C-alpha positions in Angstrom: 20.6 4.0 -34.4 22.0 0.6 -33.7 20.2 -2.5 -35.2 19.5 -5.4 -33.0 20.2 -8.8 -34.4 17.8 -11.6 -34.3 20.1 -13.5 -31.9 20.1 -10.6 -29.4 16.3 -10.3 -29.5 15.9 -14.1 -28.8 18.4 -13.9 -25.8 16.5 -10.9 -24.3 13.2 -12.7 -24.6 14.7 -15.8 -23.0 15.7 -13.8 -19.9 12.3 -12.1 -19.7 10.3 -13.9 -16.8 7.0 -15.2 -17.9 3.9 -14.0 -16.1 1.4 -16.5 -14.9 -1.9 -16.4 -13.4 -0.4 -17.5 -10.0 2.0 -14.5 -10.1 -0.8 -12.1 -10.7 -2.9 -13.6 -8.1 -0.1 -13.4 -5.6 0.5 -9.8 -6.5 -3.2 -9.1 -6.1 -3.3 -10.6 -2.6 -0.3 -8.7 -1.5 -1.8 -5.4 -2.9 -5.0 -6.0 -1.1 -3.3 -6.9 2.1 -1.3 -3.7 1.9 -4.4 -1.6 1.3 -6.2 -3.3 4.3 -3.2 -2.4 6.6 -3.3 1.2 5.3 -7.0 1.4 6.0 -6.5 0.1 9.6 -3.7 2.6 10.3 -6.0 5.4 9.0 -8.8 4.3 11.2 -6.4 4.0 14.3 -5.2 7.5 13.6 -8.7 9.0 13.2 -9.7 7.3 16.4 -6.7 8.7 18.2 -7.4 12.2 16.9 -11.0 12.1 17.8 -10.3 10.9 21.4 -7.7 13.7 21.8 -10.2 16.3 20.5 -12.8 15.0 23.0 -10.2 15.2 25.8 -9.6 18.9 24.9 -13.2 19.6 24.7 -14.0 18.0 28.0 -11.2 19.8 29.8 -11.6 23.3 28.3 -10.2 25.1 31.5 -13.6 25.8 33.0 -14.3 25.5 36.7 -14.3 22.0 38.1 -16.7 21.0 40.8 
C-alpha cells in the first residue's frame, strides 16, 4: 500500500468543495420539485388509464339504440 504524505492530504482537502446550508436547501428544493413533477405525471397517467377503461366499458360492443 502506498502511503499518502501530509502535503497530498492537504491538497486533496483544499480541492474538496465545502457544503453549506444553502447548498443543502437548494438540493432539497430541487429534490422536492422533482418528486412533485413525478407525482403529477403519475396522476395524469392514472387519469388517462381510467378514462380509457371507461370508454372501453361504455362501448362494449352491445347493441346501440
